[in-house]
matplotlib code that plots the C-alpha trace (Angstrom):
import matplotlib.pyplot as plt

x = [-45.1, -46.0, -48.1, -45.0, -42.9, -45.6, -46.0, -42.5, -42.1, -45.0, -43.0, -40.1, -41.7, -43.5, -40.2, -38.3, -41.3, -41.3, -37.3, -37.8, -40.7, -38.3, -35.6, -37.7, -39.0, -35.2, -34.0, -37.0, -36.2, -32.5, -33.6, -35.6, -33.3, -30.7, -33.0, -33.4, -29.9, -28.9, -32.2, -30.8, -27.4, -28.5, -30.5, -27.5, -25.3, -28.1, -28.1, -24.3, -24.4, -27.1, -24.8, -21.7, -23.7, -25.1, -21.5, -20.2, -22.8, -22.5, -18.9, -19.7, -22.4, -19.3, -17.0, -19.8, -20.5, -17.1, -15.9, -19.1, -18.0, -14.5, -16.1, -18.3, -15.6, -13.3, -15.9, -16.8, -13.0, -12.4, -15.5, -14.0, -10.5, -12.2, -14.0, -10.9, -8.9, -11.5, -11.6, -7.8]
y = [281.1, 281.9, 279.0, 276.8, 278.4, 277.8, 274.2, 273.5, 275.3, 273.3, 270.0, 271.1, 271.8, 268.3, 266.6, 268.4, 267.0, 263.6, 263.6, 264.6, 262.1, 259.3, 260.5, 260.2, 257.0, 255.5, 256.9, 255.2, 251.9, 252.0, 252.6, 249.9, 247.6, 248.6, 247.5, 244.3, 243.7, 244.2, 241.8, 239.1, 239.7, 239.3, 236.0, 234.3, 235.0, 233.5, 230.3, 230.3, 229.8, 227.0, 225.2, 225.6, 223.9, 221.4, 220.6, 219.7, 217.6, 215.9, 215.2, 213.9, 211.5, 210.2, 210.0, 207.5, 205.5, 205.0, 204.0, 201.8, 200.0, 199.5, 198.0, 195.8, 194.5, 193.7, 191.8, 189.5, 189.4, 187.9, 185.8, 184.5, 184.0, 182.3, 179.9, 179.0, 178.6, 176.2, 173.9, 173.2]
z = [-209.1, -205.6, -205.3, -206.4, -203.6, -201.2, -202.1, -201.9, -198.7, -197.3, -198.7, -197.3, -193.9, -194.3, -195.0, -191.9, -189.4, -191.1, -190.5, -186.9, -186.2, -187.7, -185.7, -182.7, -183.3, -184.2, -180.7, -179.2, -180.8, -180.0, -176.5, -176.3, -178.0, -175.7, -173.0, -174.3, -175.2, -171.3, -170.5, -172.6, -171.2, -167.7, -168.5, -170.5, -167.3, -165.0, -167.7, -167.8, -163.8, -164.4, -166.9, -164.4, -161.6, -163.8, -165.3, -161.7, -161.0, -164.4, -163.3, -160.1, -161.7, -164.2, -161.2, -159.7, -162.5, -163.4, -159.9, -159.6, -162.7, -161.8, -158.6, -160.4, -162.8, -159.9, -158.1, -161.3, -161.8, -158.0, -158.3, -161.2, -159.7, -156.5, -158.8, -160.6, -157.8, -156.1, -159.4, -159.2]

ax = plt.figure().add_subplot(projection="3d")
ax.plot(x, y, z, "-o")
ax.set_aspect("equal")
plt.show()
């Protein structure tokens, strides 16, 4: 019976050592994940600022295209109107 008690004691110590090692590895993994999460948030914030700047530029581009389209349609309509007036 003594050898069984000794074996059980050895198993208990091995299990406790394994649990302690798993806790340490889990804590290390959590710390690494928190660091990666912070880095990802920083990158996402930088990307969001880029999209904000790009959004402003796209709005300007759309405004320029719409304005030039209206000017072109007006010029063509004016030329057509002038041609109709000269044919009368």
